[in-house]
Kinemage of the C-alpha trace (Angstrom):
@kinemage 1
@onewidth
@group {chain A} dominant
@subgroup {mainchain}
@vectorlist {calphas} color= white
{ca unk a 1} P 72.330 125.627 88.138
{ca unk a 2} L 68.875 126.403 86.736
{ca unk a 3} L 66.099 127.435 89.063
{ca unk a 4} L 62.649 127.296 87.396
{ca unk a 5} L 59.713 129.419 88.468
{ca unk a 6} L 55.975 129.063 87.979
{ca unk a 7} L 54.713 131.158 85.082
{ca unk a 8} L 51.178 131.234 86.518
{ca unk a 9} L 52.095 133.401 89.478
{ca unk a 10} L 55.688 134.359 88.587
{ca unk a 11} L 56.823 132.994 91.921
{ca unk a 12} L 60.637 133.001 92.038
{ca unk a 13} L 62.599 130.164 93.530
{ca unk a 14} L 65.929 130.802 95.218
{ca unk a 15} L 68.359 128.442 96.865
{ca unk a 16} L 71.195 129.178 99.250
{ca unk a 17} L 70.948 132.904 98.642
{ca unk a 18} L 71.197 132.499 94.876
{ca unk a 19} L 68.557 134.450 93.034
{ca unk a 20} L 66.435 133.231 90.149
{ca unk a 21} L 65.507 135.409 87.215
{ca unk a 22} L 62.650 134.634 84.812
{ca unk a 23} L 62.201 135.467 81.139
{ca unk a 24} L 60.245 134.075 78.223
{ca unk a 25} L 62.075 132.410 75.360
{ca unk a 26} L 60.839 130.639 72.276
{ca unk a 27} L 62.236 127.132 72.482
{ca unk a 28} L 61.991 124.302 69.977
{ca unk a 29} L 61.279 120.778 71.232
{ca unk a 30} L 61.701 118.683 68.161
{ca unk a 31} L 59.302 119.956 65.497
{ca unk a 32} L 57.035 121.804 67.924
{ca unk a 33} L 57.327 125.426 68.954
{ca unk a 34} L 56.311 126.231 72.517
{ca unk a 35} L 56.724 128.939 75.128
{ca unk a 36} L 58.767 127.925 78.129
{ca unk a 37} L 60.073 129.851 81.141
{ca unk a 38} L 63.751 129.943 81.872
{ca unk a 39} L 65.933 131.456 84.497
{ca unk a 40} L 69.432 131.589 85.886
{ca unk a 41} L 71.153 132.172 89.194
{ca unk a 42} L 73.272 134.904 87.603
{ca unk a 43} L 72.201 138.064 85.836
{ca unk a 44} L 74.894 137.554 83.176
{ca unk a 45} L 73.238 134.265 82.095
{ca unk a 46} L 69.864 135.775 81.264
{ca unk a 47} L 70.129 135.034 77.529
{ca unk a 48} L 72.026 131.762 77.706
{ca unk a 49} L 70.010 129.052 79.372
{ca unk a 50} L 66.618 127.400 79.491
{ca unk a 51} L 64.739 124.318 80.677
{ca unk a 52} L 66.861 121.224 80.343
{ca unk a 53} L 65.347 118.295 78.462
{ca unk a 54} L 65.697 114.742 79.850
{ca unk a 55} L 68.583 114.234 77.445
{ca unk a 56} L 70.270 117.365 78.796
{ca unk a 57} L 69.799 119.394 75.618
{ca unk a 58} L 67.822 122.529 74.843
{ca unk a 59} L 67.714 124.656 71.720
{ca unk a 60} L 67.120 128.384 72.032
{ca unk a 61} L 65.822 129.572 68.688
{ca unk a 62} L 65.301 133.233 69.475
{ca unk a 63} L 65.343 135.619 72.369
{ca unk a 64} L 62.586 138.122 73.008
{ca unk a 65} L 62.808 141.288 75.097
{ca unk a 66} L 62.206 140.505 78.767
{ca unk a 67} L 58.578 140.517 79.799
{ca unk a 68} L 57.615 140.895 83.436
{ca unk a 69} L 61.093 139.969 84.705
{ca unk a 70} L 61.233 138.828 88.285
{ca unk a 71} L 62.505 141.812 90.238
{ca unk a 72} L 64.565 140.360 93.038
{ca unk a 73} L 64.668 142.594 96.074
{ca unk a 74} L 64.897 142.434 99.845
{ca unk a 75} L 63.211 144.640 102.374
{ca unk a 76} L 65.329 146.866 104.583
{ca unk a 77} L 64.566 146.815 108.308
{ca unk a 78} L 64.164 150.543 108.775
{ca unk a 79} L 64.379 150.343 112.570
{ca unk a 80} L 67.875 148.849 112.361
{ca unk a 81} L 68.960 150.818 109.288
{ca unk a 82} L 71.749 153.334 109.682
{ca unk a 83} L 69.731 155.720 107.508
{ca unk a 84} L 66.609 155.454 109.677
{ca unk a 85} L 66.629 159.071 110.843
{ca unk a 86} L 67.608 160.395 107.399
{ca unk a 87} L 64.848 158.354 105.788
{ca unk a 88} L 62.176 159.608 108.163
{ca unk a 89} L 63.343 163.205 107.935
{ca unk a 90} L 63.475 163.542 104.146
{ca unk a 91} L 60.444 161.333 103.485
{ca unk a 92} L 58.288 164.087 104.923
{ca unk a 93} L 59.458 166.718 102.417
{ca unk a 94} L 57.123 167.974 99.683
{ca unk a 95} L 60.114 167.753 97.339
{ca unk a 96} L 62.577 165.144 98.659
{ca unk a 97} L 64.614 164.998 95.417
{ca unk a 98} L 67.845 166.939 95.000
{ca unk a 99} L 69.924 167.241 91.864
{ca unk a 100} L 73.373 168.147 90.588
{ca unk a 101} L 74.883 168.602 87.148
{ca unk a 102} L 78.463 167.620 86.400
{ca unk a 103} L 80.710 167.676 83.354
{ca unk a 104} L 81.989 164.267 82.267
{ca unk a 105} L 84.993 163.916 79.964
{ca unk a 106} L 84.120 161.404 77.214
{ca unk a 107} L 87.041 161.480 74.776
{ca unk a 108} L 88.315 157.916 75.252
{ca unk a 109} L 84.813 156.441 75.213
{ca unk a 110} L 83.914 158.381 72.051
{ca unk a 111} L 87.135 157.334 70.296
{ca unk a 112} L 86.522 153.689 71.224
{ca unk a 113} L 82.970 153.816 69.829
{ca unk a 114} L 84.184 155.359 66.569
{ca unk a 115} L 86.927 152.770 66.286
{ca unk a 116} L 84.745 149.760 67.120
{ca unk a 117} L 81.550 150.951 65.428
{ca unk a 118} L 79.506 151.097 68.642
{ca unk a 119} L 76.579 153.381 69.347
{ca unk a 120} L 77.932 156.145 71.578
{ca unk a 121} L 74.482 156.571 73.125
{ca unk a 122} L 74.275 152.901 74.108
{ca unk a 123} L 77.874 152.934 75.293
{ca unk a 124} L 77.413 155.799 77.733
{ca unk a 125} L 74.017 154.443 78.788
{ca unk a 126} L 75.684 151.115 79.621
{ca unk a 127} L 78.585 152.819 81.409
{ca unk a 128} L 76.069 154.761 83.489
{ca unk a 129} L 74.125 151.616 84.360
{ca unk a 130} L 77.339 149.916 85.473
{ca unk a 131} L 78.152 152.865 87.729
{ca unk a 132} L 74.587 152.963 89.089
{ca unk a 133} L 74.518 149.271 89.928
{ca unk a 134} L 77.860 149.525 91.692
{ca unk a 135} L 76.474 152.088 94.182
{ca unk a 136} L 74.004 150.408 96.524
{ca unk a 137} L 72.134 153.596 97.409
{ca unk a 138} L 70.955 153.941 93.787
{ca unk a 139} L 69.199 150.567 94.096
{ca unk a 140} L 67.015 151.508 97.078
{ca unk a 141} L 63.322 152.129 96.408
{ca unk a 142} L 60.421 153.253 98.588
{ca unk a 143} L 57.180 151.292 98.184
{ca unk a 144} L 54.172 151.905 100.435
{ca unk a 145} L 56.397 153.459 103.078
{ca unk a 146} L 58.782 150.501 103.093
{ca unk a 147} L 62.337 150.453 101.715
{ca unk a 148} L 63.592 147.741 99.378
{ca unk a 149} L 67.025 147.041 97.903
{ca unk a 150} L 66.973 145.627 94.372
{ca unk a 151} L 69.695 143.273 93.261
{ca unk a 152} L 70.031 145.137 89.956
{ca unk a 153} L 68.337 148.058 88.240
{ca unk a 154} L 67.596 148.465 84.537
{ca unk a 155} L 67.254 151.443 82.200
{ca unk a 156} L 64.116 153.273 81.117
{ca unk a 157} L 65.401 155.922 78.682
{ca unk a 158} L 63.464 158.182 76.357
{ca unk a 159} L 64.129 157.458 72.670
{ca unk a 160} L 63.921 160.265 70.104
{ca unk a 161} L 61.961 159.545 66.919
{ca unk a 162} L 62.516 160.837 63.357
{ca unk a 163} L 59.215 162.782 63.519
{ca unk a 164} L 60.448 164.893 66.426
{ca unk a 165} L 58.543 163.055 69.158
{ca unk a 166} L 59.930 160.556 71.644
{ca unk a 167} L 58.888 157.346 73.351
{ca unk a 168} L 59.703 155.488 76.536
{ca unk a 169} L 61.739 152.280 76.459
{ca unk a 170} L 62.817 149.501 78.796
{ca unk a 171} L 66.348 148.117 78.450
{ca unk a 172} L 67.577 145.286 80.643
{ca unk a 173} L 70.862 145.648 82.502
{ca unk a 174} L 73.768 143.374 81.554
{ca unk a 175} L 77.325 143.842 82.719
{ca unk a 176} L 78.600 142.628 79.335
{ca unk a 177} L 78.353 145.482 76.817
{ca unk a 178} L 77.908 143.271 73.735
{ca unk a 179} L 74.913 141.519 75.336
{ca unk a 180} L 73.462 144.821 76.489
{ca unk a 181} L 73.917 146.480 73.098
{ca unk a 182} L 72.301 143.615 71.171
{ca unk a 183} L 69.149 143.708 73.277
{ca unk a 184} L 69.084 147.513 73.451
{ca unk a 185} L 69.254 147.943 69.669
{ca unk a 186} L 66.079 145.887 69.293
{ca unk a 187} L 64.237 147.935 71.905
{ca unk a 188} L 65.449 151.272 70.504
{ca unk a 189} L 64.297 150.358 67.004
{ca unk a 190} L 60.927 149.192 68.331
{ca unk a 191} L 60.317 152.532 70.043
{ca unk a 192} L 61.502 154.540 67.040
{ca unk a 193} L 59.042 152.720 64.781
{ca unk a 194} L 56.149 153.114 67.233
{ca unk a 195} L 53.931 156.136 67.837
{ca unk a 196} L 52.292 157.657 70.864
{ca unk a 197} L 53.597 157.890 74.386
{ca unk a 198} L 53.227 154.525 76.048
{ca unk a 199} L 54.943 154.138 79.417
{ca unk a 200} L 57.567 151.386 79.399
{ca unk a 201} L 56.507 148.089 80.967
{ca unk a 202} L 58.900 148.469 83.849
{ca unk a 203} L 58.587 148.918 87.573
{ca unk a 204} L 60.622 150.435 90.360
{ca unk a 205} L 63.902 148.702 89.528
{ca unk a 206} L 64.845 151.188 86.801
{ca unk a 207} L 66.639 154.478 86.335
{ca unk a 208} L 64.736 157.112 84.365
{ca unk a 209} L 67.043 158.416 81.633
{ca unk a 210} L 66.620 161.214 79.148
{ca unk a 211} L 68.946 162.853 76.636
{ca unk a 212} L 68.998 166.472 75.468
{ca unk a 213} L 71.640 166.300 72.723
{ca unk a 214} L 70.908 169.885 71.668
{ca unk a 215} L 71.852 171.535 74.961
{ca unk a 216} L 75.084 171.974 76.875
{ca unk a 217} L 73.102 172.576 80.051
{ca unk a 218} L 74.478 173.499 83.452
{ca unk a 219} L 71.338 172.685 85.455
{ca unk a 220} L 68.259 170.548 84.987
{ca unk a 221} L 64.834 169.906 86.495
{ca unk a 222} L 62.200 167.259 85.773
{ca unk a 223} L 58.437 167.240 85.375
{ca unk a 224} L 57.047 165.403 88.396
{ca unk a 225} L 53.636 164.471 89.794
{ca unk a 226} L 54.086 165.261 93.479
{ca unk a 227} L 51.162 163.113 94.600
{ca unk a 228} L 52.796 160.075 92.988
{ca unk a 229} L 55.012 157.988 95.275
{ca unk a 230} L 58.285 158.212 93.356
{ca unk a 231} L 61.802 157.316 94.495
{ca unk a 232} L 63.377 156.397 91.125
{ca unk a 233} L 66.616 158.272 90.295
{ca unk a 234} L 66.578 160.408 87.156
{ca unk a 235} L 69.649 160.946 85.002
{ca unk a 236} L 69.874 163.288 82.015
{ca unk a 237} L 72.620 163.598 79.394
{ca unk a 238} L 73.345 166.767 77.424
{ca unk a 239} L 75.201 167.847 74.303
{ca unk a 240} L 78.583 166.329 73.502
{ca unk a 241} L 80.945 169.266 73.074
{ca unk a 242} L 84.641 170.096 73.023
{ca unk a 243} L 86.251 171.864 75.955
{ca unk a 244} L 89.894 172.087 77.002
{ca unk a 245} L 90.947 169.981 74.022
{ca unk a 246} L 88.643 167.014 74.743
{ca unk a 247} L 85.014 165.978 74.388
{ca unk a 248} L 82.746 166.471 77.391
{ca unk a 249} L 79.082 165.946 78.173
{ca unk a 250} L 76.901 167.382 80.947
{ca unk a 251} L 75.213 164.774 83.145
{ca unk a 252} L 72.403 165.655 85.534
{ca unk a 253} L 71.545 163.383 88.488
{ca unk a 254} L 68.378 163.680 90.605
{ca unk a 255} L 67.871 161.359 93.581
{ca unk a 256} L 65.555 160.943 96.574
{ca unk a 257} L 67.368 162.323 99.616
{ca unk a 258} L 65.729 159.804 101.965
{ca unk a 259} L 67.725 157.117 100.148
{ca unk a 260} L 70.733 158.838 98.597
{ca unk a 261} L 73.179 161.460 99.884
{ca unk a 262} L 75.695 163.669 98.132
{ca unk a 263} L 78.478 161.215 98.956
{ca unk a 264} L 76.656 158.479 97.032
{ca unk a 265} L 76.201 160.780 94.035
{ca unk a 266} L 79.915 161.513 94.210
{ca unk a 267} L 80.716 157.798 94.154
{ca unk a 268} L 78.486 157.344 91.121
{ca unk a 269} L 80.101 160.262 89.253
{ca unk a 270} L 83.611 158.972 89.986
{ca unk a 271} L 82.706 155.520 88.641
{ca unk a 272} L 81.094 156.983 85.533
{ca unk a 273} L 84.066 159.234 84.800
{ca unk a 274} L 86.452 156.305 85.182
{ca unk a 275} L 84.496 154.352 82.549
{ca unk a 276} L 84.145 157.226 80.091
{ca unk a 277} L 87.733 158.446 80.051
């Protein structure tokens, strides 16, 4: 069932707990080309539906990268939250982030990408997003001292350019890899052809990703502005290398301890490993 929203104020409409998502598509009504909003009650339908004409038909001519997607979230009642004391304790730290680096076996995922002609980078990025979205703690965010839980989180990875620089990107989460890859390839190419360092047009419902394909690192730290209110997890990937007869890759995970504990990081790593090998 479609749930429209008002483009003027991007006000989402939900019904019976179902959540509406909004994007902009270019739709053809007869011979005229117009911009129309569309949305769906399911994240998987983001590229497949639009406003229904009186005759029940709609033609989607082309899909553009998401612009200002509605970020569905709900506020956590901190007073009744089981993490209340943990949240208050770690929120007062000058550096509330902690990080770990693990080795992830990637042989089966790499072989599949070679066999099917997939981008290995996009494959492991997608596998990581699936694991992230399956662990609720990775979808918590702190905003103005309040805690929110996002329904889904997207990817904001750095993209290396041929000239040796890099740019930021914004890639929407989809559980289906083919849908994710199609949209991601467009965004990756856009960033590679651009210049300068423009922050991605994303908000709190992302994971910050970076890749250091030159280094088989065993630890990692990130540049941070400590006066900036930041609770977004940061995940880094290292050099693909052979060890013990199989391909492995280091993965670094940094999270805000007021929201995420070591047990949650362990759950994420287990899910990622299961998808990569």
